[in-house]
N, C-alpha and C positions, 0 to 999 in steps of 0.2 A: 634493352635489357630482354633475355631469352622468357620464351614464352613457357611456364610455367606444369609442371607433370604433378600427377595426382600425388596428396602427401601423405608421407608416412611416419614424420617426427608427431613428439604431442601435439595437440590438436585446440588448444587454448590459445593460441597466440597465432599472428598475421605475421606472415615475413616480412622482412624488413626491405626496404627501401634500396636501391643502388648511393653509391656514394663517389665524388669525382673530385680531382683535385689536380692545383696545374700551378705552373709556375715560370716564368722568364725572370733571370737572374742572372747578369755580363759576370759576376765574381764568380759562380761556379757554384756548387754544393748543391744542384738542384735535386738530385736525386734522394739524398740524405733529407732536403729539406719534403718532397714529396712524400717520403717514409714518415716522418713525424705527422705529416699534416692526413695521411691516411689513417695511421692510428688513432687519432681523434676522431677520424670518420669508422671506426668500427661495427660501432651498431647500427649503421646502415645497410651492415655487409661480411656474414662471416663464411661465406664458400670460397672463394676464389679473390687474386688483387693479381693489381702487376703495376708497372710503371715503364714509362716509355721514355725516351731523350734524346736532346738534339746535343751533338758533340760537334762544333766545326763541320757545319751541313750535315752530320754522320748521324743516323738512329740506331740507336741500340735498344732494347726491351728485354727485360722478364717476366714472366707471370706466369702461376701456377694454383692449384689448391691448396686453401688454407687460409686461416688468419695472414695477418700482417709480418707478426712475428714468428709468423714457421714457412714462410713463403723467401724473406728476405733474412743477406745477413752483411759483415762489414764487406765481407770481400764482390760480394756481388754489388751492393753500390760504390764499392768501388768505382768498380768496371763500369756501371752504367753514369758517372757522374758527367756532367753537362752544363751548360747555361741555357735550357728549355727541360722541363719535363711536365706530364700527363699523369694521375695516377687513377686507380678505380681499386674500390672494393664492391664484388659481385654479393647481390644476398642470395638466399640460399633454394635451391628446387633440388627436387632430386630426378633419377634417370642417366641417361648415355648422353656422353659429351661434354662434361663440367669443366676440363681443363679447355676442351678448345674454343668453349663458351667467354671463357675469362677474358678480361679486356686489359691493357687498352687494346682494341684493332690498327691491326698496322697491315699497311699496305706499301706496294714499290708497284707503281703505272708511268705514264709515258711525261708526266709534266714531273719527277721525284717519289717522296715517300707521302706518307702521312699518318697519323694515329689519331685515334679517336676514344673517345670515352664519354661514356652517355650517364643516363641517370632517367628512365620513365619508359613508358609500351606507345608503340604507334600502335594507329587501329586502321590503319589503311595498308599492312604489311603485305596481306596476299597480293594485293593490285600490284603494290610495288613489286614483292618480288617474281611476280608474272613479268613486268615492264623487263625487267634486267633478263632473266631468263631466254628471253626472247631475243636477248641481244647478244646469246652467247655466254651471259655469267655463269660461273660455275660457287658455290655457294657451298664453305667450310661449316657451319655453325649453324644454329638456329635461332641467331642472337638479330633482331630488326637495327641493332648498334649497324652490322656490319651492312646493311641496306642503306644506313643512311651514308658508312663509306663510299660505298659502291656510288652515291646518289653523286657526291661530292666531287669524287676524283672522273664521273662521267663529265660534270657542269666544269670542272674546273676544263677541260679540253677546250672548250668553246667561250672559258672568260680570260679576261686580263690578268687576273690574281685571283690567288687562293680564299679570299673576302670575298668576293663577286659568286664563288663558287661555291660558295658556302651560305650566302644570302637566296640566290637562285634554287640549290637542292632546297634549302629549307622551305620553302614557300610551297614546295610539292607534299609537305609531309604533315597528316592530322592525327594527334594524339599528344602525348608528352614526351619534351625531351628538351632535359637540359645538358648540356654538351659541352665538350672542352677538343677544339682542331688543333693541332701542331704537325707543322708544315717545317721544312728543313731553316725557317726565318720566321714564321712568325709563328704565334700563339694567338688562338683563335677561341672566347667564348660564347654559347651562344642560347638563350632561350626559345619554348615553343610559344609564339602566340596567344594562349590560353594562361599562360604564368603559372601549368600545373605542380611545376618542381622549383624548389628553390635554387639559388646561383646567387652569390656574392664574391666582390672583387677587393683587394684589400693591398696596403701596400704595408713592405720591411725594407726599410731605408730605401734602393734602389730599383728594389726585384718588387713585381707584381704579382700580384696569389690572385689565387683563382677557388671558391668550392660549394661542397653543396652545404653547408652550413658554414658561421659565424664563426664557433668552436674549433676547426679547424686550422682558420688564420690566424686565430691568436692561439692557439698551441704552439706554432711554430714563430711567436715571437711578431707576429704579427697586427697589425690594427687595420680594421674593416672599414674601409670608404663608402660605398654602398651596393647597393642592391640590382640586379640586372634589370632591366625592364621588363616585359614579356613583349615577347621577340624581338626583341635588344640583340644585337651582333659587335661584342667589343674588341678592337686586333690591337695588340699589341706587337709592334716590331720596331727593332734598336732603339729598346726603353722606351718609346714612347707610345699611347692609347690614345686611339680611336674609336666612335661611336658609329654606330650604319643602325638606324634608324627606319629604315624601309620595311619592315613587316611588323613594326609597333601598331596594335591597332586598339591600343586603349581597353584595352579590357586584360583582367585579371579573376583567374577562379584558381586560387592556391588549395592545393589539397587540406581540407581542413584536419584532415589525421597526422598533418605534421604536429599539431599543436598536443593533440588529446598522447601520438602513439610513437611516432618516429620518431623525432628531430630529439637532440640532448638536450637536456634538462636548463643548460647554459648559453645554447644559441639564440639568438635575436632572430626575426622571423618576419620579412615586411614592419618592422619597428615593432612588435610585440615581442617581451621577454614568453620563451616556451614554457617555462616555471612559472608565470605569473599567469600565465593561458593555463594550466592545469589547477592551481591554486584558487581560480575561478571556478572551474567546471566545481571541485569539490563544495565550494562555497554555494554554487547554484543545487546542485544536489542536496547539498543539508536544505535548503528552502523549499526546496523545491517537495522532498521525501524526509519528513524528518522522522525521525524514531527514539525511541527510550532506550538505550543503553548505557552500558560501562566506557566500552571503548573502541575506537577504531581504527582501523590498521588498513595499508594500502599492499595490494600485492605486486613484489619488485616485476620489474621496477618502475614502470611507467605508471602503476597505481599511487605511489608514495606521496606525489604531489599533490593532486588531489583527494588524496586519503587527509591529508593536511590543514587542504582547504573545508573540508567537510569536519573536521575537528574544530580549524579557526571559528569557525557560522557558528559551529551547534553548540560549543562547549563543553561537548565530552572529549575524553582525553586519547591526545594521539598515541601509540604505540608499536612499536616493532614488534609485529605480529608474528614473522613472516624469516627465516633465513635461510640465504639464496645460496645453493652449491654453484659457484661461476667459474668450477673446473670443469664442467661436463662439455667431451668435444663435440665436435661435427661430426663423427661417425657414431654418434650415441641414438643407433635405430630403434625406434619403437613398432616392429611390424604388425601386430596385436595387442587386444584391451589388456591383457595382463602386464603384458611388454609396459603398456601407455602406462599404469596404476602404477608400476615400479620406476619410472620416467621420472611421474611426479613428486613418488617421495624422496626421488636419489638428489630430486631437483630443487626442489624447497620441503623445509620441515617447521611445525609449527610449535611456537616458543609457547611448554606447560608453561611457566609462571606470569605470562601477561594475559592469557585468553582462560585457563582454570575457574571453572564458576562463574564466569561472565558472558555477558550480552556482548554481540560482537558486529559492530558494521563493516563491513569488510568492501575496500571499495578497488574494483579493477578498472580496464579502459576500456573491456570489449567482451562481448560472449558471441564468438561465430558458432560453433558447432553444440558446446554446451556440454559436451562428455567429460572436458578435463575442469572444467570451473566446478562440474557436481565432486571430483576427486581432490578438489583442494577445501570446498565446504566442510571435507569428509574428515581431512588433516585437522582442522578445526573443532572441528565435534570430537574426535576422538581425544585433543588436548585436554577436552576438557568443559568449550566454551557451550554454554546454557542455548542460547541463542545467537541463529546468525543471518544477520541482514544484508542483503548482498545492493552494493551499490555502483552504475555502471558509469562511467563518466561519457557516454559517446550515446547516441541513441541505438536502434536495433539497427543489425544491417537487415534489410531487405532486397541488395542488388547487387550483381558481381563489380570490383569494380575494372576497368579496361586501360587505367593509366600507370599502372607499374606497382598496385598493392593487390599483393596475392589474396583476396579475397576471393573464395569461390563461388560456385554457381548455386541459385539458388534451393536446388535438392541440398545443398548441404547446411546451407542457412537454417538455425534453430528457429529462426524468428519469423520465415519464411511459413512456417508450418503449425506455428503452436503461440498460444494467447502468451501474456505478461503471465498469468495464471498457471499456465501447463507446464511454460520454463521454468516457473518457481516452485513446483512439483516433480519436475524433471531434477534439476538442480539442486532438492534437498533444503534450501534456502529458508527460514522463517518468513521473509517476505524479500522483494524483488523491486526495484527501481531502475530503469533505465532514465538518462539524461535526454530531456526532453527536446525538441527541434528549436525551438523559441528558446532554451534555454544554450543551447548548442549554437547559434549564432549572437549569443550574448557572450561568449569566453574568451574572446581573442576583440577587447574594443580598442587595441593601440592600432592594429594590424593596419598596414596601407595598401589594402585589398581585397577583393572579393574573394570568394572560395567557391572550391564543387565539395557539393555533398552528395552527388550521385549516388554513393553505397548506400546513405538513408533515406534515398528520397526517390531514385529510379531517373530523376532528371539529373541528364549530363550536360555540360557543354557542349559536347562533339559525340554528337549519335556515335555509337560503333562501329557505324558502317562507313565515319568519314564525313559525313555530311552535320555542317552545323545545325544547331537549335535555336 
């Protein structure tokens, strides 16, 4: 993933992660399968996308800035068709080099070709970049995915197989990386030893599938077999699947925000339904911060399930309080405060019939800077809400993320410089409550993993310098 530039888009939401999809199918049609898989992962990134394929050991690829439906058409997919494919949707950043940073990263080297797609962020980027630059490498992107591709290619020159090269190269990486690597004959999936980002494996007939989320495998008609273990490498060669666990360390630190915001509600991550986790967050909020009110509404989209959970637990009716405009394109720029206010009004509209004359509980997934939160509360007041009580299904952000979630530095985090009462006053809420850390750790009881909650506690499984904590 490329490293983010300062934001100019509306500030309420975090930036999405990236999504990866891969398929190995001797029957072919892999480009189309990957297209549909990426469509199911579009929520993880709307800035750029791409697909690389192998047909009779020859690599082809196509990538560009835009949504999956904008970048690909039937002619492109037919030209790409092959027996293996990897695809990627990239999360939004601003600044130059967007097309260059689109994935897959494809390279030609002494041993052939490689295509790499990657979800996550490395924390030892500077060290790795210096290492390769002193050995003559010329970088064409600002993406740490290119560093991963270089590391694998260099290791392959001294290894007997591409999977051995992946194992050797990834042992020197620090941070988050769920990645797929495609050589002319093999498809390889790999997760970092800390398990920051999800990656699952499935089947559709004889085809082997990999995806960031289970919803993508199911969307193409496959069934999920399992998730890769942290540190595991899975190799698909001539239809056979083999697992390498040399880098497994028995640790797991899945990003807890997958359950709160990033993942699609119909996905299951580490045995835990995302939809149920969000319902649980709302229920826990209702117990933690009850309030007398007439209606509970969620801010689309990831606040909707938590709002329903709050309603179920509190007995307060759940209503659709906002209509979301889903047709705002990625070029909808908001350079100043007036434009940001207009952006909120175009993106969200309050339903007057649901909130007028009522005391409203508004549930959202997070508050980052707080500016746009105030604008949304104002929409409810303008629609006639007599009270607005905000409930947030995550704790306050007090630290940035170094592993692929675009949480800004402390200077831009409202919770780092204000008390809850001050945030309440700045946003215009009649009351405000964040999910407690104690309850955060209860929202995914079925998950078979540990969690990274560094953005809420400043305690990271891997330090920003790359050393272990």
